[in-house]
N, C-alpha and C positions, 0 to 999 in steps of 0.2 A: 465649109470648104469642102468639096470632094476628093477623096484618096484613091490613090490607084496602088494595087501590086505591085511591090518591088520587083518581083520574081515574073511576072506574066505581063504579057503586052496586050491583054486584055481586061481593061478595067471593070467592065460591065460585070462581071462575075461578084465583086463583092464591093459594098459601098460602106458609107460613113455609118449608117444604121447598124452594120454588124459590129463595129467597134462599140458604138454606144450602147447596143445591148448586152454586149460582153462586159462592159464595165458599169452597166447599170445607171447610167445616166442619159440625157437626153442628147439628140444629134447636135444640137446648138451647143450644149457644154463641151461636146468633143471639137467641134469646129473651133471655139474660142480656144480651148486648150492649145491645140496644135497651130493656130496662128498667133499664139501668145498675147492675146488679148485679155483687158481686165475682166473680171465677172467670174473667175473661177480659182477655188482656193490653191495654194501651191502644191498642197498635197494631193487634190484631184489631179491637177494639171500633170504631175509627175505619173501617176498611175496610169493616164489616159496614155500618155507618151510611151510609158514602159509596155503598155498592151498592144499599142498599133505597132511598136517595133518588133514585139513576138509574133504579131499576125502578119509581119514581112510588109507591112504597109509604110510609105512616105507620102509627105503631100505632094500633089500635082502639081507643079510650077503654071503649067499652062492652064489647068483648070481653077485654081487658086487666082490668076491673073482674070479670068472670066467671071468668076463669083463676085470680084470687088466691084461696087459702082454699079450693080445689074440696075437700078432703078434711077441713081444719079440723084436722088433726094434725101433729105434730112427732116426726120419729123420733131417738131417741139411739142411738148406737152406740158401744159400751164394752166394753174388753178383756175384763174379766171380773166378775161379780158377786160373786165369792166373795173379796172384799178390803174391808177398811175403808175405805181410801182411795176406790175407784172408789165403793161403796156410798153413801159419804157424798157425794160430789161428785154422784151421780145422784139422790139424794134432795133435795139442794138445787135442783137444776133441775127435777124433776118439781114439788117444791112450788111454785114459782112459776108453772109452765105451768098445774098444776091449780086455782090461784086465779085464773087468767085462763079458766078453763074449756077449756081446751084438751086434747085426749086426747093420751097420749103411746105413743109404741110403742117399746120397748126391744130392741135387737139385741146379743145376746153373741157376740163375734166372739174367742174363746178359742184362742188357737194360731196359726200360720202357715196351716194348712189352711181353718180357719174365715173367717179374716180374708182369704184369695184368693178362697175360694166368694163370700163377701158383696161383694166388689168387682166379681166377674164377672157376678153376677146383679144386683144392685144392687137388692134388692126394696124399699128405702125410697122408690125413685122412683115406685113405683106406687101407694102407700098414704100418704104424708105429702107435705106443701109444703114443709117445711124439714127439716134434718138436724143435730144437733149431734155433732161427730165429738170424743169424749171422750177425750183424752190417747193417742191410738193413734200407735203407732210405724209410719209409712207408708213405702214404697218409692216411687219415682220412680213407675212405674206406676200404682200406686195414687192417688196424688194427682193423675195425669192423669184416671182413672175418675171419681173424685170432683168434678172438673170436668164430667164427663159427666151427671151427676145430673140438671142442669137444674131445680135446686132452690137454694134459700137455704143457705147453710152456714155452720154457725157452729164453731170449732175452740178446744178447749181443751188446755192445757199446750204450746201449738207456735205457730209463724208459719208459715201456709202459704200463697202466692201473696198474693191480695190479701183472702184473707177476715178478717172480724171474728175477733178472738181474744181470749181469757181465758187469762192465765197467771200466774206469778210469774216474777221475773229470778232464775234459776236459776244462771246464772253468780255473780250476786252472793252469792245464798245459800251456794254453796261459799267464796266469798271472806270472808263474815262468820265461817263455820265455822273456817277458817284461820286467819284475824286472830284471833280468840278463842283458839285454841290457841298460837297464838305469843305472845299477850300474856301467856300464863301459863308461857312459857317453853320451850316445846316446840321443838325442830328435826328431829327424825325423825320426821315425822307421814306416816301411810298413810292411803290412802282405798280404801274397798271400792266399787266402782263394779258396777253390776248390767247384766244385759244377757239377752233370753230368746234362747236359741241357735234357737229357731225362726222367729223375727222380727227385724226390722231392730233396731239400737238407737234406743233411745228418742229425741226430741230432749232430755228432761230431763237425760238421763244424759249426752250429749254434752255439755251446756252445764257441768253440775256438774262435771265432769272438766275442762272447759275452767276453771273457775274455781277450782279447786284447785290447777292448775298456776299461774295468775295469782298466786293468794294466796301461794304458795311464792316465786315469783319478786321479789314486792315487796316479801318478807322477807329476800330475798338468801340463801332455802334452794335448794340444787341438789335437783331432782327426779331422785328414784332408780327405777329401772324396777321393782325388787322390793318396793316399797311402795306401787305401784299395782296393785290384785288386782282382777280381773275374775271375779264369779260369777253364777250364775242369781238371779233374783229371787224368792226365798223362802227361808223360815226355814233350810233346809239350806244354802243359799248363805251365810249368815253363819256357821254353824259353819263350813265349809269355808273360808271365809276367816280367821277367826281361828285356824285350825289351821295354814294355809300360813304367816300372819305370824310364828306362834309358833314355826316352825320355822327360821327364818331365822338366821343366825349373830349377827346383832344386831336384836333385836326392836325395834319402833316405842316410843316412849313415849305416843304418842295415835294414835288410829282416827277417822276421820273417814267416816260411813256413809251410803250413798245415802239410806235410809230409817229411820225408826224402828225397823221390824220388824227391819232386818238388824241396827240397834245393839242391840237386846234380844237377840237369837241370840248376837252377837259377846261381849257382855257377860257372859251366862251361860257361854260355852264359856271365857271367860279364868278365870272364878271356878272352875269344874270343874277347871283347871289350878290351882288354888292361886295364881293371882295376885291380887292386890287392885285394884280399880277405884274410885278413881281412882290410888290411890297408886302401882301398878307401872304402869298403863296407862290413859290416860284415853280415853273413847269419848264421841263425840257424832253424833247423827243427823239426820233433817229429817222434817218433816211436822206434828208435835203430836199424834201418836196418843194415845189415853186411856190406852193401856197405859204409854207412855213416861213419863206422870205418875205412874202407879203404881209403877212401876220405879225413878223418882227419874231417868231419863234425861234428859241435857242436849239438846236440841233445837233447831233453827231451825224456829219454828212457820210453817205457812201456812193460809190460810184455805180449807180444801177446799169447805165447806158453801156459802160464799159464792161462790166460782170457779162452781159448778152454777148457783147462781142468778142472777148476772151473764149467764151462755151463755143461760140461759133468757129473761131480759129482751131480749136483743139476737135470738134467735129469734123472740120475738112481735113484734117491730118488723118483721123480714123477713117474718112471716105475713101482718102488716096491710099489705103490700104497699109498704113504704118502705124504702129502704137505711138500715140501723141507724143511730141517731145518732152513737155511737161505736164507730168501727171496731177499736178495741183497749181493753184494760183489763189493765194489770199491777197486780197487787194487792201490798199491803205484807206483809213476811215480818218475824218478831222473833226474837230470840236469847232463849232460856229456859234460864237456868243452873241446873242442879239438880245432884246428887250425883254424876256420873259424870266431871267433868272437874273438873282441880286441877294445880298445878305439879308438873313432876316431881319426884321423889324423888333 
């Protein structure tokens, strides 16, 4: 946001770069600090404001107005479009934004190389006024680069710095799944967590693993390392996980899968091994995938499309030049009991 000297009618003599240079920060950081937007620590924000006052600068209301909505677009950065989960969340966000007459730019950053290239180049900075980072597994340098966008940022699936976020309580999701299995009488409960070997572990995966551990501890069940299996987040990962668990000297009586897609693959692999689900092994997933209903998979349902719509509404508030009215939204989940969980035989 441009600044003008409080004591001179000629604003061209000094600009925001002067404040940034004196403060030792980026121009984007100065802009965000003086506009009261997230992405700047309180200590840095106060230092920049004090420096601007010392230099006899104030925010120019006219320039501020002109600087907002300069493109009228919102960028959405998503790990992949080839996924029911991300496609559904993207559709929810896009519907909300299109209803408001806002153009949407979509950036797919599939894999570590594409993601790193995006954050190095930051193409959205030149083409949009706000960005929705949709469930991205980010490294510390990438989170820092996100702050350098100089734009409003909304995050889904995680809490990053002080950005507005939309998510579910992934720790509680896992505890909910474990409580369900423990309530049925299971004690030997496995978890299949997921990670992409090319990128950082996702926030949701870390939280669900923590929730699994808490659920076991609350039930007085010892956590066994061989029952916590990490596989890539794809169908083949579910097959690999089931095979590894079946190779144990004592197999689990129940499996909590990170997602419904993994739960589907695990269930089919167990049945191909001539095991009955749920009589021999129970399986529970997460998401509320349509195929989970078709395959009668017990799941913890989450409102995927609604997370996208909520993120879209927050981004619209930023585009309007205001700090979002709700800086966080944790949406509820629901246990949907179906035919893949039952008491151990």
